[in-house]
Biopython code that builds the backbone (N, CA, C, O; Angstrom):
import numpy as np
from Bio.PDB.StructureBuilder import StructureBuilder

atoms = [
    (1, "MET", "N", (0.831, -1.181, 0.000)),
    (1, "MET", "CA", (0.000, 0.000, 0.000)),
    (1, "MET", "C", (0.878, 1.247, 0.000)),
    (1, "MET", "O", (2.027, 1.211, 0.439)),
    (2, "GLY", "N", (0.328, 2.339, -0.492)),
    (2, "GLY", "CA", (1.056, 3.591, -0.536)),
    (2, "GLY", "C", (0.835, 4.422, 0.712)),
    (2, "GLY", "O", (0.250, 3.964, 1.694)),
    (3, "ASN", "N", (1.308, 5.629, 0.653)),
    (3, "ASN", "CA", (1.161, 6.568, 1.755)),
    (3, "ASN", "C", (-0.287, 7.046, 1.804)),
    (3, "ASN", "O", (-0.811, 7.529, 0.800)),
    (4, "LEU", "N", (-0.932, 6.919, 2.946)),
    (4, "LEU", "CA", (-2.336, 7.286, 3.080)),
    (4, "LEU", "C", (-2.536, 8.704, 3.595)),
    (4, "LEU", "O", (-3.673, 9.140, 3.775)),
    (5, "ASP", "N", (-1.443, 9.434, 3.835)),
    (5, "ASP", "CA", (-1.557, 10.805, 4.316)),
    (5, "ASP", "C", (-2.092, 11.709, 3.216)),
    (5, "ASP", "O", (-1.575, 11.722, 2.099)),
    (6, "THR", "N", (-3.119, 12.454, 3.539)),
    (6, "THR", "CA", (-3.623, 13.473, 2.633)),
    (6, "THR", "C", (-3.074, 14.809, 3.106)),
    (6, "THR", "O", (-2.641, 14.923, 4.253)),
    (7, "PRO", "N", (-3.084, 15.824, 2.244)),
    (7, "PRO", "CA", (-2.606, 17.128, 2.687)),
    (7, "PRO", "C", (-3.324, 17.625, 3.944)),
    (7, "PRO", "O", (-2.706, 18.255, 4.802)),
    (8, "ALA", "N", (-4.606, 17.348, 4.053)),
    (8, "ALA", "CA", (-5.362, 17.809, 5.223)),
    (8, "ALA", "C", (-4.884, 17.127, 6.502)),
    (8, "ALA", "O", (-4.816, 17.770, 7.549)),
    (9, "THR", "N", (-4.552, 15.840, 6.436)),
    (9, "THR", "CA", (-4.117, 15.155, 7.653)),
    (9, "THR", "C", (-2.716, 15.583, 8.064)),
    (9, "THR", "O", (-2.441, 15.716, 9.256)),
    (10, "VAL", "N", (-1.833, 15.798, 7.111)),
    (10, "VAL", "CA", (-0.483, 16.260, 7.439)),
    (10, "VAL", "C", (-0.561, 17.657, 8.039)),
    (10, "VAL", "O", (0.051, 17.925, 9.073)),
    (11, "ARG", "N", (-1.307, 18.544, 7.401)),
    (11, "ARG", "CA", (-1.451, 19.914, 7.901)),
    (11, "ARG", "C", (-2.082, 19.906, 9.290)),
    (11, "ARG", "O", (-1.633, 20.630, 10.179)),
    (12, "GLY", "N", (-3.102, 19.105, 9.477)),
    (12, "GLY", "CA", (-3.770, 19.012, 10.773)),
    (12, "GLY", "C", (-2.847, 18.505, 11.864)),
    (12, "GLY", "O", (-2.871, 19.009, 12.987)),
    (13, "ARG", "N", (-2.033, 17.509, 11.541)),
    (13, "ARG", "CA", (-1.069, 16.991, 12.521)),
    (13, "ARG", "C", (-0.037, 18.051, 12.873)),
    (13, "ARG", "O", (0.371, 18.157, 14.030)),
    (14, "LEU", "N", (0.389, 18.834, 11.892)),
    (14, "LEU", "CA", (1.349, 19.902, 12.155)),
    (14, "LEU", "C", (0.745, 20.971, 13.062)),
    (14, "LEU", "O", (1.405, 21.451, 13.984)),
    (15, "VAL", "N", (-0.493, 21.341, 12.806)),
    (15, "VAL", "CA", (-1.162, 22.348, 13.638)),
    (15, "VAL", "C", (-1.303, 21.844, 15.067)),
    (15, "VAL", "O", (-0.998, 22.569, 16.014)),
    (16, "LYS", "N", (-1.759, 20.615, 15.229)),
    (16, "LYS", "CA", (-1.928, 20.054, 16.572)),
    (16, "LYS", "C", (-0.592, 19.962, 17.301)),
    (16, "LYS", "O", (-0.501, 20.307, 18.479)),
    (17, "ALA", "N", (0.436, 19.502, 16.609)),
    (17, "ALA", "CA", (1.760, 19.393, 17.226)),
    (17, "ALA", "C", (2.279, 20.764, 17.639)),
    (17, "ALA", "O", (2.850, 20.914, 18.719)),
    (18, "ALA", "N", (2.084, 21.764, 16.786)),
    (18, "ALA", "CA", (2.539, 23.116, 17.112)),
    (18, "ALA", "C", (1.805, 23.657, 18.333)),
    (18, "ALA", "O", (2.427, 24.224, 19.232)),
    (19, "LEU", "N", (0.493, 23.487, 18.370)),
    (19, "LEU", "CA", (-0.272, 23.956, 19.527)),
    (19, "LEU", "C", (0.188, 23.270, 20.805)),
    (19, "LEU", "O", (0.367, 23.920, 21.835)),
    (20, "ASP", "N", (0.377, 21.973, 20.738)),
    (20, "ASP", "CA", (0.853, 21.228, 21.908)),
    (20, "ASP", "C", (2.219, 21.743, 22.365)),
    (20, "ASP", "O", (2.451, 21.924, 23.560)),
    (21, "CYS", "N", (3.107, 21.973, 21.422)),
    (21, "CYS", "CA", (4.451, 22.460, 21.757)),
    (21, "CYS", "C", (4.408, 23.859, 22.356)),
    (21, "CYS", "O", (5.083, 24.132, 23.348)),
    (22, "PHE", "N", (3.618, 24.747, 21.758)),
    (22, "PHE", "CA", (3.558, 26.127, 22.245)),
    (22, "PHE", "C", (2.880, 26.222, 23.609)),
    (22, "PHE", "O", (3.205, 27.105, 24.403)),
    (23, "LEU", "N", (1.950, 25.325, 23.883)),
    (23, "LEU", "CA", (1.316, 25.307, 25.201)),
    (23, "LEU", "C", (2.262, 24.758, 26.266)),
    (23, "LEU", "O", (2.161, 25.120, 27.439)),
    (24, "ALA", "N", (3.171, 23.892, 25.859)),
    (24, "ALA", "CA", (4.084, 23.260, 26.809)),
    (24, "ALA", "C", (5.364, 24.063, 27.043)),
    (24, "ALA", "O", (6.027, 23.876, 28.064)),
    (25, "ASP", "N", (5.719, 24.949, 26.117)),
    (25, "ASP", "CA", (6.997, 25.644, 26.228)),
    (25, "ASP", "C", (6.892, 27.043, 25.624)),
    (25, "ASP", "O", (5.909, 27.380, 24.965)),
    (26, "ASP", "N", (7.911, 27.836, 25.860)),
    (26, "ASP", "CA", (7.990, 29.198, 25.341)),
    (26, "ASP", "C", (8.108, 29.189, 23.812)),
    (26, "ASP", "O", (8.756, 28.312, 23.241)),
    (27, "TYR", "N", (7.486, 30.156, 23.163)),
    (27, "TYR", "CA", (7.500, 30.253, 21.698)),
    (27, "TYR", "C", (8.920, 30.180, 21.138)),
    (27, "TYR", "O", (9.165, 29.485, 20.151)),
    (28, "HIS", "N", (9.842, 30.888, 21.758)),
    (28, "HIS", "CA", (11.207, 30.964, 21.237)),
    (28, "HIS", "C", (12.006, 29.680, 21.449)),
    (28, "HIS", "O", (13.045, 29.489, 20.816)),
    (29, "ARG", "N", (11.542, 28.814, 22.317)),
    (29, "ARG", "CA", (12.233, 27.536, 22.550)),
    (29, "ARG", "C", (11.693, 26.418, 21.663)),
    (29, "ARG", "O", (12.317, 25.364, 21.542)),
    (30, "VAL", "N", (10.545, 26.643, 21.049)),
    (30, "VAL", "CA", (9.946, 25.637, 20.164)),
    (30, "VAL", "C", (10.554, 25.795, 18.771)),
    (30, "VAL", "O", (10.555, 26.888, 18.205)),
    (31, "THR", "N", (11.061, 24.712, 18.235)),
    (31, "THR", "CA", (11.671, 24.761, 16.902)),
    (31, "THR", "C", (10.763, 24.078, 15.880)),
    (31, "THR", "O", (9.921, 23.249, 16.226)),
    (32, "THR", "N", (10.953, 24.443, 14.632)),
    (32, "THR", "CA", (10.183, 23.786, 13.576)),
    (32, "THR", "C", (10.560, 22.312, 13.489)),
    (32, "THR", "O", (9.732, 21.473, 13.134)),
    (33, "ARG", "N", (11.794, 22.005, 13.811)),
    (33, "ARG", "CA", (12.244, 20.607, 13.811)),
    (33, "ARG", "C", (11.471, 19.799, 14.857)),
    (33, "ARG", "O", (11.070, 18.665, 14.595)),
    (34, "LEU", "N", (11.264, 20.381, 16.038)),
    (34, "LEU", "CA", (10.509, 19.715, 17.100)),
    (34, "LEU", "C", (9.051, 19.510, 16.682)),
    (34, "LEU", "O", (8.483, 18.440, 16.898)),
    (35, "ILE", "N", (8.456, 20.534, 16.088)),
    (35, "ILE", "CA", (7.065, 20.434, 15.636)),
    (35, "ILE", "C", (6.924, 19.309, 14.607)),
    (35, "ILE", "O", (6.018, 18.482, 14.701)),
    (36, "ALA", "N", (7.822, 19.288, 13.635)),
    (36, "ALA", "CA", (7.774, 18.249, 12.598)),
    (36, "ALA", "C", (7.937, 16.861, 13.206)),
    (36, "ALA", "O", (7.236, 15.926, 12.819)),
    (37, "LYS", "N", (8.850, 16.726, 14.147)),
    (37, "LYS", "CA", (9.085, 15.429, 14.782)),
    (37, "LYS", "C", (7.839, 14.953, 15.518)),
    (37, "LYS", "O", (7.443, 13.794, 15.388)),
    (38, "LYS", "N", (7.214, 15.849, 16.297)),
    (38, "LYS", "CA", (6.014, 15.470, 17.047)),
    (38, "LYS", "C", (4.844, 15.148, 16.120)),
    (38, "LYS", "O", (3.983, 14.338, 16.464)),
    (39, "ALA", "N", (4.811, 15.784, 14.944)),
    (39, "ALA", "CA", (3.733, 15.541, 13.987)),
    (39, "ALA", "C", (4.007, 14.313, 13.120)),
    (39, "ALA", "O", (3.116, 13.838, 12.416)),
    (40, "GLY", "N", (5.226, 13.804, 13.169)),
    (40, "GLY", "CA", (5.585, 12.676, 12.312)),
    (40, "GLY", "C", (5.634, 13.080, 10.851)),
    (40, "GLY", "O", (5.288, 12.301, 9.964)),
    (41, "ALA", "N", (6.071, 14.312, 10.613)),
    (41, "ALA", "CA", (6.106, 14.848, 9.251)),
    (41, "ALA", "C", (7.511, 15.342, 8.927)),
    (41, "ALA", "O", (8.330, 15.549, 9.823)),
    (42, "ASN", "N", (7.775, 15.526, 7.661)),
    (42, "ASN", "CA", (9.038, 16.077, 7.211)),
    (42, "ASN", "C", (9.054, 17.567, 7.529)),
    (42, "ASN", "O", (8.040, 18.247, 7.370)),
    (43, "ILE", "N", (10.189, 18.075, 7.973)),
    (43, "ILE", "CA", (10.297, 19.490, 8.342)),
    (43, "ILE", "C", (9.947, 20.417, 7.170)),
    (43, "ILE", "O", (9.466, 21.528, 7.391)),
    (44, "SER", "N", (10.179, 19.982, 5.952)),
    (44, "SER", "CA", (9.877, 20.821, 4.788)),
    (44, "SER", "C", (8.374, 21.070, 4.632)),
    (44, "SER", "O", (7.971, 22.024, 3.966)),
    (45, "MET", "N", (7.556, 20.230, 5.233)),
    (45, "MET", "CA", (6.105, 20.415, 5.149)),
    (45, "MET", "C", (5.641, 21.662, 5.898)),
    (45, "MET", "O", (4.612, 22.240, 5.548)),
    (46, "ILE", "N", (6.378, 22.082, 6.917)),
    (46, "ILE", "CA", (6.020, 23.309, 7.639)),
    (46, "ILE", "C", (6.142, 24.499, 6.706)),
    (46, "ILE", "O", (5.243, 25.337, 6.641)),
    (47, "ARG", "N", (7.252, 24.576, 5.983)),
    (47, "ARG", "CA", (7.423, 25.685, 5.036)),
    (47, "ARG", "C", (6.408, 25.583, 3.900)),
    (47, "ARG", "O", (5.894, 26.603, 3.441)),
    (48, "TYR", "N", (6.115, 24.384, 3.446)),
    (48, "TYR", "CA", (5.158, 24.179, 2.356)),
    (48, "TYR", "C", (3.774, 24.703, 2.739)),
    (48, "TYR", "O", (3.147, 25.421, 1.960)),
    (49, "TYR", "N", (3.296, 24.351, 3.932)),
    (49, "TYR", "CA", (1.948, 24.736, 4.346)),
    (49, "TYR", "C", (1.862, 26.116, 4.978)),
    (49, "TYR", "O", (0.854, 26.804, 4.813)),
    (50, "PHE", "N", (2.907, 26.541, 5.705)),
    (50, "PHE", "CA", (2.784, 27.748, 6.521)),
    (50, "PHE", "C", (3.820, 28.824, 6.231)),
    (50, "PHE", "O", (3.624, 29.968, 6.640)),
    (51, "GLY", "N", (4.896, 28.515, 5.555)),
    (51, "GLY", "CA", (5.925, 29.511, 5.274)),
    (51, "GLY", "C", (7.019, 29.537, 6.327)),
    (51, "GLY", "O", (8.204, 29.536, 5.993)),
    (52, "ASN", "N", (6.630, 29.559, 7.605)),
    (52, "ASN", "CA", (7.592, 29.535, 8.707)),
    (52, "ASN", "C", (6.863, 29.222, 10.004)),
    (52, "ASN", "O", (5.685, 28.866, 9.989)),
    (53, "LYS", "N", (7.553, 29.354, 11.113)),
    (53, "LYS", "CA", (6.973, 29.024, 12.415)),
    (53, "LYS", "C", (5.849, 29.991, 12.714)),
    (53, "LYS", "O", (5.217, 29.896, 13.766)),
]
sb = StructureBuilder()
sb.init_structure("model")
sb.init_model(0)
sb.init_chain("A")
sb.init_seg("    ")
for serial, (resi, resn, name, xyz) in enumerate(atoms, 1):
    if name == "N":
        sb.init_residue(resn, " ", resi, " ")
    sb.init_atom(name, np.array(xyz, "f"), 0.0, 1.0, " ", f" {name:<3s}", serial, name[0])
structure = sb.get_structure()
């Protein structure tokens, strides 16, 4: 089987991971690398969907 991730699910996971990270720590201590890791996504997807942090 192929990858079942749709753009909506990847974007949604990134948003949820970012919210969780920002609620748990200071904005300046949260990195895009950490957000991507928690979302199980490639770091380049953050720039693709949002431009930056």
